A tleap script that builds the chain and sets N, CA, C and O, in Angstrom:
source leaprc.protein.ff14SB
mol = sequence {
  NMET LYS LEU TYR ASP ILE VAL GLN ALA LYS
  GLU GLY THR GLU MET ASP SER SER THR ASN
  GLU PRO LYS THR THR TRP VAL ASN HIE GLY
  ILE ALA PHE GLU LYS GLU GLY LYS ASN LEU
  ARG LEU LYS LEU ASN SER LEU PRO ILE ALA
  ASP LYS ASN GLY GLU VAL TRP LEU ASN LEU
  PHE GLU LYS LYS PRO LYS ASP ALA VAL VAL
  GLU PRO SER SER GLY ARG ASN GLU TYR GLU
  GLU GLN SER ARG GLY GLY SER ASP PRO TRP
  GLY GLY GLY CARG
}
set mol.1.N position { 0.733 -1.214 0.035 }
set mol.1.CA position { -0.041 -0.022 0.055 }
set mol.1.C position { 0.854 1.078 -0.049 }
set mol.1.O position { 1.877 1.100 0.635 }
set mol.2.N position { 0.548 2.049 -0.888 }
set mol.2.CA position { 1.306 3.427 -0.895 }
set mol.2.C position { 0.542 4.562 -0.081 }
set mol.2.O position { -0.671 4.712 -0.227 }
set mol.3.N position { 1.310 5.376 0.802 }
set mol.3.CA position { 0.500 6.350 1.542 }
set mol.3.C position { 1.141 7.621 0.929 }
set mol.3.O position { 2.259 7.707 0.420 }
set mol.4.N position { 0.038 8.765 1.110 }
set mol.4.CA position { 0.440 10.096 0.477 }
set mol.4.C position { -0.026 10.990 1.648 }
set mol.4.O position { -0.941 10.624 2.385 }
set mol.5.N position { 0.635 12.202 1.813 }
set mol.5.CA position { 0.224 13.424 2.465 }
set mol.5.C position { -0.710 14.087 1.702 }
set mol.5.O position { -0.229 14.228 0.578 }
set mol.6.N position { -1.782 14.549 1.769 }
set mol.6.CA position { -2.587 15.499 1.106 }
set mol.6.C position { -2.285 17.023 1.505 }
set mol.6.O position { -2.566 17.424 2.635 }
set mol.7.N position { -1.708 17.851 0.550 }
set mol.7.CA position { -1.147 18.992 1.275 }
set mol.7.C position { -1.591 20.047 0.255 }
set mol.7.O position { -1.843 19.679 -0.893 }
set mol.8.N position { -1.711 21.433 0.626 }
set mol.8.CA position { -2.250 22.426 -0.009 }
set mol.8.C position { -1.228 23.488 -0.016 }
set mol.8.O position { -0.715 23.689 1.085 }
set mol.9.N position { -0.799 24.231 -1.012 }
set mol.9.CA position { 0.238 25.521 -0.928 }
set mol.9.C position { -0.680 26.764 -0.672 }
set mol.9.O position { -1.624 27.059 -1.406 }
set mol.10.N position { -0.364 27.353 0.274 }
set mol.10.CA position { -0.878 28.728 0.530 }
set mol.10.C position { 0.259 29.809 0.479 }
set mol.10.O position { 1.432 29.642 0.815 }
set mol.11.N position { -0.298 30.899 0.013 }
set mol.11.CA position { 0.544 32.237 0.271 }
set mol.11.C position { 0.650 32.525 1.551 }
set mol.11.O position { -0.271 32.669 2.355 }
set mol.12.N position { 2.034 32.625 1.769 }
set mol.12.CA position { 2.188 33.020 3.495 }
set mol.12.C position { 2.465 34.548 3.731 }
set mol.12.O position { 2.512 35.334 2.785 }
set mol.13.N position { 2.620 34.876 4.842 }
set mol.13.CA position { 2.606 36.439 5.115 }
set mol.13.C position { 3.912 36.754 5.096 }
set mol.13.O position { 4.140 37.947 4.894 }
set mol.14.N position { 5.062 35.876 5.280 }
set mol.14.CA position { 6.540 36.270 5.074 }
set mol.14.C position { 6.792 36.387 3.821 }
set mol.14.O position { 6.327 35.643 2.958 }
set mol.15.N position { 7.662 37.475 3.592 }
set mol.15.CA position { 8.311 37.888 2.307 }
set mol.15.C position { 9.496 36.943 2.229 }
set mol.15.O position { 10.121 36.565 3.220 }
set mol.16.N position { 9.753 36.597 0.997 }
set mol.16.CA position { 11.077 35.955 0.425 }
set mol.16.C position { 11.993 37.068 0.145 }
set mol.16.O position { 11.695 37.835 -0.771 }
set mol.17.N position { 13.143 37.266 0.863 }
set mol.17.CA position { 13.911 38.468 0.589 }
set mol.17.C position { 14.688 38.632 -0.845 }
set mol.17.O position { 15.135 39.657 -1.360 }
set mol.18.N position { 14.701 37.218 -1.339 }
set mol.18.CA position { 15.534 37.133 -2.610 }
set mol.18.C position { 14.619 37.485 -3.674 }
set mol.18.O position { 15.034 38.204 -4.582 }
set mol.19.N position { 13.238 37.002 -3.677 }
set mol.19.CA position { 12.402 37.387 -4.792 }
set mol.19.C position { 11.421 38.459 -4.277 }
set mol.19.O position { 10.668 38.822 -5.180 }
set mol.20.N position { 11.214 39.037 -3.173 }
set mol.20.CA position { 10.412 39.977 -2.867 }
set mol.20.C position { 8.880 39.376 -3.339 }
set mol.20.O position { 8.096 39.972 -4.078 }
set mol.21.N position { 8.723 38.389 -2.876 }
set mol.21.CA position { 7.430 37.618 -3.036 }
set mol.21.C position { 6.938 36.717 -1.855 }
set mol.21.O position { 7.804 36.068 -1.268 }
set mol.22.N position { 5.843 36.627 -1.511 }
set mol.22.CA position { 5.376 35.764 -0.305 }
set mol.22.C position { 5.867 34.529 -0.296 }
set mol.22.O position { 5.928 33.937 -1.374 }
set mol.23.N position { 6.347 33.841 0.987 }
set mol.23.CA position { 6.687 32.617 0.970 }
set mol.23.C position { 5.584 31.693 0.805 }
set mol.23.O position { 4.437 32.084 1.020 }
set mol.24.N position { 5.831 30.458 0.429 }
set mol.24.CA position { 4.781 29.297 0.374 }
set mol.24.C position { 4.666 28.541 1.533 }
set mol.24.O position { 5.661 28.008 2.023 }
set mol.25.N position { 3.302 28.410 2.140 }
set mol.25.CA position { 3.294 27.756 3.313 }
set mol.25.C position { 2.527 26.519 2.895 }
set mol.25.O position { 1.544 26.603 2.160 }
set mol.26.N position { 3.038 25.225 3.426 }
set mol.26.CA position { 2.214 23.848 3.098 }
set mol.26.C position { 1.308 23.517 4.166 }
set mol.26.O position { 1.725 23.394 5.318 }
set mol.27.N position { 0.037 23.357 3.849 }
set mol.27.CA position { -1.094 22.921 5.119 }
set mol.27.C position { -1.295 21.496 4.637 }
set mol.27.O position { -1.490 21.162 3.468 }
set mol.28.N position { -1.212 20.611 5.818 }
set mol.28.CA position { -1.466 19.179 5.477 }
set mol.28.C position { -2.986 19.122 5.877 }
set mol.28.O position { -3.383 19.640 6.920 }
set mol.29.N position { -3.816 18.467 4.999 }
set mol.29.CA position { -4.960 18.317 4.886 }
set mol.29.C position { -5.518 16.706 5.367 }
set mol.29.O position { -6.663 16.418 5.716 }
set mol.30.N position { -4.573 15.972 5.284 }
set mol.30.CA position { -5.084 14.358 5.740 }
set mol.30.C position { -4.039 13.582 4.992 }
set mol.30.O position { -2.905 14.017 4.797 }
set mol.31.N position { -4.492 12.355 4.562 }
set mol.31.CA position { -3.586 11.129 3.935 }
set mol.31.C position { -4.573 10.420 2.857 }
set mol.31.O position { -5.777 10.211 3.008 }
set mol.32.N position { -3.961 10.178 2.003 }
set mol.32.CA position { -4.323 9.243 0.758 }
set mol.32.C position { -3.611 8.139 0.767 }
set mol.32.O position { -2.405 8.090 1.013 }
set mol.33.N position { -4.534 6.936 0.421 }
set mol.33.CA position { -3.729 5.611 0.315 }
set mol.33.C position { -4.273 4.882 -0.818 }
set mol.33.O position { -5.431 5.032 -1.208 }
set mol.34.N position { -3.383 4.047 -1.372 }
set mol.34.CA position { -3.644 3.300 -2.840 }
set mol.34.C position { -3.073 1.954 -2.503 }
set mol.34.O position { -1.903 1.729 -2.193 }
set mol.35.N position { -4.204 0.957 -2.618 }
set mol.35.CA position { -3.875 -0.193 -2.601 }
set mol.35.C position { -3.841 -0.851 -4.031 }
set mol.35.O position { -4.608 -0.378 -4.870 }
set mol.36.N position { -3.063 -1.847 -4.370 }
set mol.36.CA position { -2.869 -2.240 -5.693 }
set mol.36.C position { -4.110 -2.919 -6.262 }
set mol.36.O position { -4.675 -3.922 -5.826 }
set mol.37.N position { -4.432 -2.148 -7.358 }
set mol.37.CA position { -5.845 -2.643 -8.115 }
set mol.37.C position { -7.005 -2.163 -7.686 }
set mol.37.O position { -8.085 -2.545 -8.136 }
set mol.38.N position { -6.859 -1.211 -6.703 }
set mol.38.CA position { -7.891 -0.485 -6.010 }
set mol.38.C position { -8.044 0.920 -6.220 }
set mol.38.O position { -7.041 1.429 -6.720 }
set mol.39.N position { -9.122 1.813 -5.963 }
set mol.39.CA position { -9.004 3.342 -6.370 }
set mol.39.C position { -8.304 4.006 -5.055 }
set mol.39.O position { -8.323 3.536 -3.917 }
set mol.40.N position { -7.801 4.981 -5.404 }
set mol.40.CA position { -7.118 5.892 -4.449 }
set mol.40.C position { -8.037 6.276 -3.474 }
set mol.40.O position { -9.137 6.635 -3.894 }
set mol.41.N position { -7.814 6.286 -2.077 }
set mol.41.CA position { -8.943 6.718 -1.052 }
set mol.41.C position { -8.263 7.823 -0.269 }
set mol.41.O position { -7.097 7.672 0.095 }
set mol.42.N position { -8.901 8.861 -0.010 }
set mol.42.CA position { -8.608 10.137 0.790 }
set mol.42.C position { -9.347 10.033 2.182 }
set mol.42.O position { -10.463 9.555 2.386 }
set mol.43.N position { -8.506 10.566 3.058 }
set mol.43.CA position { -9.146 10.833 4.402 }
set mol.43.C position { -8.678 12.354 4.923 }
set mol.43.O position { -7.544 12.617 5.323 }
set mol.44.N position { -9.699 13.221 4.840 }
set mol.44.CA position { -9.282 14.449 5.086 }
set mol.44.C position { -9.520 14.825 6.347 }
set mol.44.O position { -10.683 14.560 6.654 }
set mol.45.N position { -8.714 15.494 7.485 }
set mol.45.CA position { -8.684 15.876 8.739 }
set mol.45.C position { -9.126 17.322 8.758 }
set mol.45.O position { -9.519 17.866 9.790 }
set mol.46.N position { -9.051 17.919 7.600 }
set mol.46.CA position { -9.608 19.578 7.621 }
set mol.46.C position { -10.126 19.675 6.293 }
set mol.46.O position { -9.990 18.791 5.447 }
set mol.47.N position { -10.839 20.969 6.089 }
set mol.47.CA position { -11.456 21.318 4.720 }
set mol.47.C position { -10.478 22.395 4.066 }
set mol.47.O position { -10.294 23.453 4.667 }
set mol.48.N position { -9.874 22.159 2.896 }
set mol.48.CA position { -9.238 23.335 2.297 }
set mol.48.C position { -9.973 24.365 1.961 }
set mol.48.O position { -11.104 24.225 1.497 }
set mol.49.N position { -9.353 25.634 2.178 }
set mol.49.CA position { -9.964 26.741 1.724 }
set mol.49.C position { -9.538 27.153 0.230 }
set mol.49.O position { -8.417 26.900 -0.212 }
set mol.50.N position { -10.491 27.781 -0.473 }
set mol.50.CA position { -10.260 28.203 -1.721 }
set mol.50.C position { -9.259 29.320 -1.851 }
set mol.50.O position { -9.163 30.086 -0.892 }
set mol.51.N position { -8.465 29.527 -2.962 }
set mol.51.CA position { -7.506 30.541 -3.107 }
set mol.51.C position { -8.215 31.866 -3.549 }
set mol.51.O position { -9.446 31.909 -3.558 }
set mol.52.N position { -7.511 32.876 -3.893 }
set mol.52.CA position { -8.133 34.248 -4.476 }
set mol.52.C position { -8.952 33.911 -5.738 }
set mol.52.O position { -9.902 34.670 -5.931 }
set mol.53.N position { -8.776 32.940 -6.619 }
set mol.53.CA position { -9.450 32.482 -7.623 }
set mol.53.C position { -10.630 31.713 -7.363 }
set mol.53.O position { -11.337 31.390 -8.318 }
set mol.54.N position { -10.928 31.387 -6.224 }
set mol.54.CA position { -11.955 30.449 -5.845 }
set mol.54.C position { -11.697 28.922 -6.225 }
set mol.54.O position { -12.573 28.083 -6.435 }
set mol.55.N position { -10.579 28.767 -6.261 }
set mol.55.CA position { -9.955 27.323 -6.701 }
set mol.55.C position { -9.201 26.531 -5.335 }
set mol.55.O position { -8.664 27.190 -4.445 }
set mol.56.N position { -9.243 25.286 -5.326 }
set mol.56.CA position { -8.635 24.562 -4.293 }
set mol.56.C position { -7.887 23.459 -5.255 }
set mol.56.O position { -8.484 22.710 -6.029 }
set mol.57.N position { -6.517 23.504 -5.066 }
set mol.57.CA position { -5.588 22.718 -5.554 }
set mol.57.C position { -4.944 22.134 -4.316 }
set mol.57.O position { -4.491 22.748 -3.350 }
set mol.58.N position { -4.996 20.640 -4.560 }
set mol.58.CA position { -4.167 19.882 -3.356 }
set mol.58.C position { -3.198 18.993 -4.027 }
set mol.58.O position { -3.436 18.630 -5.179 }
set mol.59.N position { -2.082 18.592 -3.391 }
set mol.59.CA position { -0.947 17.930 -3.992 }
set mol.59.C position { -0.802 16.662 -3.098 }
set mol.59.O position { -1.012 16.713 -1.886 }
set mol.60.N position { -0.461 15.609 -3.697 }
set mol.60.CA position { -0.225 14.176 -2.926 }
set mol.60.C position { 1.425 14.106 -2.909 }
set mol.60.O position { 2.143 14.098 -3.909 }
set mol.61.N position { 1.761 14.068 -1.827 }
set mol.61.CA position { 3.426 13.846 -1.759 }
set mol.61.C position { 3.400 12.351 -0.892 }
set mol.61.O position { 2.707 12.126 0.100 }
set mol.62.N position { 4.264 11.493 -1.494 }
set mol.62.CA position { 4.414 10.012 -0.889 }
set mol.62.C position { 4.968 10.141 0.362 }
set mol.62.O position { 5.896 10.908 0.620 }
set mol.63.N position { 4.464 9.464 1.090 }
set mol.63.CA position { 4.966 9.584 2.624 }
set mol.63.C position { 6.098 8.751 2.718 }
set mol.63.O position { 5.946 7.711 2.076 }
set mol.64.N position { 7.181 8.848 3.297 }
set mol.64.CA position { 8.234 8.213 3.504 }
set mol.64.C position { 8.144 7.312 5.073 }
set mol.64.O position { 7.544 7.796 6.033 }
set mol.65.N position { 8.795 6.034 5.131 }
set mol.65.CA position { 8.663 5.558 6.523 }
set mol.65.C position { 9.143 6.280 7.566 }
set mol.65.O position { 8.782 5.903 8.681 }
set mol.66.N position { 9.819 7.165 7.500 }
set mol.66.CA position { 10.461 8.130 8.549 }
set mol.66.C position { 9.176 8.914 9.207 }
set mol.66.O position { 9.069 9.317 10.365 }
set mol.67.N position { 8.167 9.018 8.054 }
set mol.67.CA position { 6.986 10.025 8.480 }
set mol.67.C position { 6.029 8.940 9.190 }
set mol.67.O position { 5.089 9.460 9.791 }
set mol.68.N position { 6.068 7.907 9.225 }
set mol.68.CA position { 5.073 7.178 9.878 }
set mol.68.C position { 4.659 7.596 11.267 }
set mol.68.O position { 5.469 8.058 12.071 }
set mol.69.N position { 3.297 7.413 11.549 }
set mol.69.CA position { 2.857 7.964 13.006 }
set mol.69.C position { 2.867 6.766 13.758 }
set mol.69.O position { 2.484 5.667 13.357 }
set mol.70.N position { 3.357 7.057 14.939 }
set mol.70.CA position { 3.368 5.843 16.092 }
set mol.70.C position { 2.136 6.132 16.774 }
set mol.70.O position { 1.902 7.232 17.277 }
set mol.71.N position { 1.247 5.033 16.799 }
set mol.71.CA position { 0.244 5.022 17.820 }
set mol.71.C position { 0.458 5.059 19.066 }
set mol.71.O position { 0.961 4.058 19.576 }
set mol.72.N position { 0.146 6.188 19.883 }
set mol.72.CA position { 0.585 6.189 21.413 }
set mol.72.C position { -0.126 4.755 22.138 }
set mol.72.O position { 0.474 4.149 23.026 }
set mol.73.N position { -1.195 4.408 21.732 }
set mol.73.CA position { -1.959 3.390 22.612 }
set mol.73.C position { -1.008 1.952 22.218 }
set mol.73.O position { -0.504 1.206 23.058 }
set mol.74.N position { -0.926 1.808 20.847 }
set mol.74.CA position { -0.384 0.328 20.711 }
set mol.74.C position { 1.345 0.379 20.419 }
set mol.74.O position { 1.912 -0.708 20.305 }
set mol.75.N position { 2.039 1.462 20.320 }
set mol.75.CA position { 3.244 1.636 20.228 }
set mol.75.C position { 3.984 1.368 18.843 }
set mol.75.O position { 5.173 1.554 18.586 }
set mol.76.N position { 2.848 0.824 17.916 }
set mol.76.CA position { 3.224 0.467 16.777 }
set mol.76.C position { 2.757 1.293 15.647 }
set mol.76.O position { 1.648 1.804 15.796 }
set mol.77.N position { 3.539 1.576 14.285 }
set mol.77.CA position { 3.027 2.304 13.330 }
set mol.77.C position { 2.253 1.814 12.440 }
set mol.77.O position { 1.917 0.641 12.606 }
set mol.78.N position { 1.780 2.490 11.336 }
set mol.78.CA position { 0.699 2.115 10.252 }
set mol.78.C position { 1.612 1.000 9.359 }
set mol.78.O position { 1.102 0.052 8.762 }
set mol.79.N position { 2.764 1.238 9.380 }
set mol.79.CA position { 3.601 0.285 8.475 }
set mol.79.C position { 3.694 -1.148 9.156 }
set mol.79.O position { 3.373 -2.220 8.642 }
set mol.80.N position { 4.142 -0.954 10.269 }
set mol.80.CA position { 3.989 -2.269 10.825 }
set mol.80.C position { 2.728 -3.067 10.957 }
set mol.80.O position { 2.812 -4.294 10.907 }
set mol.81.N position { 1.533 -2.469 11.126 }
set mol.81.CA position { 0.252 -2.936 11.281 }
set mol.81.C position { -0.002 -3.454 9.753 }
set mol.81.O position { -0.380 -4.625 9.732 }
set mol.82.N position { 0.088 -3.009 8.824 }
set mol.82.CA position { 0.059 -3.526 7.634 }
set mol.82.C position { 0.877 -4.701 7.072 }
set mol.82.O position { 0.452 -5.556 6.295 }
set mol.83.N position { 2.177 -4.606 7.610 }
set mol.83.CA position { 2.974 -5.800 7.387 }
set mol.83.C position { 2.731 -7.074 8.233 }
set mol.83.O position { 3.155 -8.200 7.974 }
set mol.84.N position { 2.016 -6.719 9.233 }
set mol.84.CA position { 1.530 -7.890 10.129 }
set mol.84.C position { 0.082 -8.382 9.978 }
set mol.84.O position { -0.445 -9.212 10.719 }
set mol.85.N position { -0.543 -7.727 8.852 }
set mol.85.CA position { -1.884 -8.010 8.608 }
set mol.85.C position { -2.971 -7.477 9.451 }
set mol.85.O position { -4.100 -7.967 9.439 }
set mol.86.N position { -2.600 -6.392 10.243 }
set mol.86.CA position { -3.442 -5.609 10.877 }
set mol.86.C position { -4.665 -5.051 10.103 }
set mol.86.O position { -4.749 -4.996 8.876 }
set mol.87.N position { -5.616 -4.640 11.010 }
set mol.87.CA position { -6.835 -4.054 10.470 }
set mol.87.C position { -6.693 -2.558 9.744 }
set mol.87.O position { -5.953 -1.730 10.275 }
set mol.88.N position { -7.227 -2.314 8.837 }
set mol.88.CA position { -7.158 -1.237 8.044 }
set mol.88.C position { -8.091 -0.155 8.601 }
set mol.88.O position { -9.314 -0.216 8.471 }
set mol.89.N position { -7.353 0.988 9.322 }
set mol.89.CA position { -8.102 1.998 10.229 }
set mol.89.C position { -9.185 2.720 9.140 }
set mol.89.O position { -10.096 3.369 9.653 }
set mol.90.N position { -9.141 2.655 7.980 }
set mol.90.CA position { -9.928 3.496 7.215 }
set mol.90.C position { -10.941 2.663 6.400 }
set mol.90.O position { -11.479 3.077 5.373 }
set mol.91.N position { -11.163 1.381 6.984 }
set mol.91.CA position { -12.309 0.485 6.307 }
set mol.91.C position { -12.073 -0.027 5.093 }
set mol.91.O position { -12.958 -0.567 4.429 }
set mol.92.N position { -10.833 0.106 4.696 }
set mol.92.CA position { -10.630 -0.389 3.264 }
set mol.92.C position { -10.887 -1.818 2.704 }
set mol.92.O position { -10.670 -2.137 1.535 }
set mol.93.N position { -11.445 -2.763 3.808 }
set mol.93.CA position { -11.733 -4.041 3.588 }
set mol.93.C position { -12.915 -4.055 3.070 }
set mol.93.O position { -13.309 -5.210 2.905 }
set mol.94.N position { -13.727 -3.174 2.709 }
set mol.94.CA position { -15.189 -3.152 2.251 }
set mol.94.C position { -15.334 -3.213 0.600 }
set mol.94.O position { -16.449 -3.202 0.078 }
savepdb mol mol.pdb
quit
């Protein structure tokens, strides 16, 4: 299974001194996952806000194993759960 961060680029309030343009801020809105032979699924933790043109553009960046979240209750991360045949927290078994 491949995991992705769902992120949105936003115009920041700080200015880049070399270009004199606003710096880009990246807002993480959730996670996407892709199982082989299945559709891409998204889990949003927040709703993205439209830009000044009324558009919402989201990017998917592949998660690296170092970004894996450790569950405080179990002490295992989602990569370990999948390799052990653990349950899919997003109900992907449907």
